[in-house]
C-alpha positions in Angstrom: 118.5 32.4 -32.9 115.8 30.7 -34.9 114.1 27.6 -33.4 115.6 24.3 -34.6 113.2 22.6 -37.0 111.4 19.5 -35.8 112.7 16.2 -37.0 110.7 14.6 -39.8 108.3 11.7 -38.9 109.2 8.5 -40.7 106.7 7.3 -43.3 104.1 4.9 -42.0 105.5 1.4 -42.5 103.5 -1.0 -44.7 103.4 -3.5 -41.8 101.5 -0.9 -39.6 98.3 -1.6 -41.6 98.6 -5.3 -40.7 99.0 -4.5 -37.0 96.5 -1.7 -36.6 94.0 -2.7 -39.3 91.2 -0.3 -39.9 92.3 1.8 -36.9 95.6 2.8 -38.6 94.4 6.4 -39.1 94.2 6.7 -35.3 97.7 5.5 -35.0 98.9 7.9 -37.6 97.2 10.8 -35.8 98.9 9.8 -32.6 102.2 9.6 -34.3 101.7 13.0 -35.8 100.9 14.6 -32.5 103.9 12.9 -30.8 106.2 14.1 -33.5 105.2 17.7 -32.9 103.5 18.4 -29.6 105.2 15.4 -27.9 108.6 16.9 -28.7 107.7 20.5 -28.0 106.3 19.5 -24.5 109.4 17.4 -23.7 107.6 14.1 -23.7 109.8 12.4 -26.3 113.2 13.5 -27.6 113.6 14.9 -31.1 115.9 12.1 -32.0 113.0 9.6 -31.4 110.8 11.1 -34.1 112.5 9.4 -37.2 111.9 6.0 -35.5 108.6 6.6 -33.8 106.9 3.8 -35.8 109.6 1.2 -35.7 110.9 1.7 -32.2 107.7 2.8 -30.3 104.3 2.4 -31.9 104.7 -1.0 -33.5 106.8 -2.3 -30.7 104.0 -1.5 -28.2 101.0 -2.4 -30.4 102.1 -6.0 -30.8 101.6 -6.4 -27.1 98.0 -7.1 -28.1 99.0 -10.6 -29.2 99.4 -11.8 -25.6 96.4 -10.2 -24.0 93.0 -12.0 -23.8 89.8 -10.5 -25.2 87.9 -8.0 -23.0 90.7 -7.9 -20.4 91.4 -5.1 -18.0 94.9 -3.5 -18.3 96.8 -1.1 -16.1 99.8 0.6 -17.7 102.1 2.1 -15.1 104.5 4.9 -15.9 102.7 5.6 -19.1 104.8 8.7 -20.0 103.8 9.8 -23.6 101.5 6.8 -23.8 103.7 3.7 -24.2 102.5 1.0 -24.4 99.0 1.9 -23.4 97.9 4.2 -26.2 99.0 1.9 -29.1 97.5 -1.0 -27.3 94.2 0.9 -26.9 94.1 1.8 -30.5 94.8 -1.8 -31.6 92.4 -3.4 -29.1 89.2 -1.4 -28.4 87.8 -4.4 -26.5 90.3 -3.8 -23.7 89.7 -1.5 -20.7 92.9 0.4 -20.1 94.0 2.6 -17.3 97.1 4.8 -17.8 99.0 5.8 -14.6 101.7 8.5 -14.5 102.8 10.9 -11.7 103.5 14.0 -13.8 100.8 16.5 -14.6 102.3 17.5 -18.0 102.2 13.8 -19.0 98.6 13.1 -17.8 97.4 16.3 -19.4 98.9 15.2 -22.7 97.4 11.7 -22.3 94.0 13.1 -21.6 94.2 15.3 -24.7 95.2 12.2 -26.8 92.4 10.1 -25.4 89.9 12.8 -26.2 91.3 13.6 -29.7 91.3 9.9 -30.7 88.0 9.2 -29.0 89.5 6.3 -27.0 86.5 5.6 -24.8 88.3 2.4 -23.5 91.0 4.5 -21.7 91.1 6.2 -18.3 94.0 8.4 -17.2 95.1 8.5 -13.5 97.7 10.9 -12.1 99.8 9.4 -9.4 102.4 6.8 -8.6 101.4 3.2 -8.8 102.4 2.5 -5.3 100.5 5.4 -3.7 97.5 4.5 -1.5 95.3 7.0 -3.3 96.0 5.3 -6.6 95.5 1.8 -5.2 92.1 2.9 -3.9 91.1 4.4 -7.2 92.2 1.7 -9.5 90.7 -1.8 -9.5 93.2 -4.8 -9.7 93.5 -5.7 -13.4 93.9 -8.8 -15.5 97.2 -7.4 -16.8 99.6 -4.8 -15.5 102.1 -3.6 -18.1 104.9 -1.1 -18.4 107.7 -0.1 -20.6 111.2 1.0 -19.5 110.0 2.0 -16.1 112.2 0.3 -13.5 114.3 -2.9 -12.8 112.2 -6.0 -12.3 112.3 -6.0 -8.5 111.0 -2.5 -8.2 108.6 -2.9 -11.0 107.1 -6.0 -9.4 106.7 -4.2 -6.1 104.7 -1.4 -7.8 102.8 -3.8 -10.1 101.8 -6.6 -7.7 99.0 -4.7 -5.8 97.4 -3.7 -9.1 97.2 -7.3 -10.5 94.2 -9.4 -9.6 94.7 -12.9 -8.3 95.6 -15.1 -11.2 96.4 -12.0 -13.4 99.6 -11.3 -15.1 102.6 -9.0 -15.1 103.5 -8.3 -18.7 106.5 -5.9 -18.9 108.2 -4.7 -22.0 111.9 -5.2 -21.6 115.1 -5.4 -23.6 118.1 -7.7 -23.7 118.5 -7.7 -20.0 115.2 -9.6 -19.4 116.7 -13.0 -18.6 119.4 -11.4 -16.4 116.8 -9.5 -14.4 114.8 -12.7 -13.8 117.9 -14.6 -12.7 118.8 -11.7 -10.3 115.4 -10.9 -8.9 113.1 -13.9 -9.0 113.2 -14.7 -5.3 112.3 -11.2 -4.3 109.6 -11.1 -6.9 108.2 -14.4 -5.7 107.9 -12.9 -2.2 105.8 -10.1 -3.7 103.3 -12.7 -5.0 104.4 -13.1 -8.6 105.6 -16.5 -9.9 106.4 -18.4 -13.1 108.5 -15.6 -14.5 109.6 -16.1 -18.1 110.9 -14.2 -21.1 108.6 -14.2 -24.1 108.5 -12.4 -27.4 105.6 -11.0 -29.4 105.6 -9.2 -32.8 107.7 -11.7 -34.6 106.5 -10.1 -37.8 108.6 -7.1 -36.9 112.3 -6.8 -37.8 113.0 -6.6 -34.0 110.3 -8.5 -31.9 109.2 -7.1 -28.6 110.8 -8.8 -25.5 108.6 -9.3 -22.5 108.9 -10.5 -18.9 105.8 -12.3 -18.0 104.7 -13.5 -14.5 101.5 -14.7 -12.8 100.1 -13.2 -9.7 99.6 -15.8 -7.0 95.9 -16.2 -6.3 95.2 -15.9 -2.5 92.4 -17.5 -0.6 90.7 -14.1 -0.5 90.9 -13.9 -4.3 89.3 -17.3 -4.7 86.5 -16.5 -2.3 85.8 -13.3 -4.2 85.8 -15.2 -7.5 83.3 -17.7 -6.1 81.0 -15.0 -4.9 81.1 -13.2 -8.3 80.3 -16.5 -10.1 77.3 -17.1 -7.8 76.0 -13.6 -8.5 76.4 -14.1 -12.3 
């Protein structure tokens, strides 16, 4: 039986130029690879191809609105690169680490990083909670994720990777407020407070919903910050 033809990638939306600016060709190259190799290698489903831009690339790229200049970012459970790759394309000033446990995914991510010449991106294979990963990856200003786990579990994995005073910024859906109501006490015990639901990408037809929280700064964090300030 002949192979089923790949679904056709949707045309680049006009609004993509506003979001990606002069780096739009990189986003288009990424979308093209996802629509072919991404499907063939089982990284995205074929039904996602016709909505790659509207549901995935733009939805993730607008995360740049809530991240400060020159910040360090860790993206856990990166999969095919969401949200880390669109964010890296949009914001070359950021230092981004993509973490995923599966070899076929990290291999794909490394190929994408090389093909797009994203010198602000590092790929790490492993689970965010593993000791080897925690030794390898410095705590970041922002730890993000997309459709990885319920809030309690996500906070448990993310907290050790967030520097004191840094933020959890998780892409979520309609259940965001319910997750906070259910899990906030457990999340607070993990050292993350001030949980809130926020939106970015209001220029999109469907804005991106976020759960945002702040990592409690410990005495150790404060001492390290004072030492770094004296050295500078």
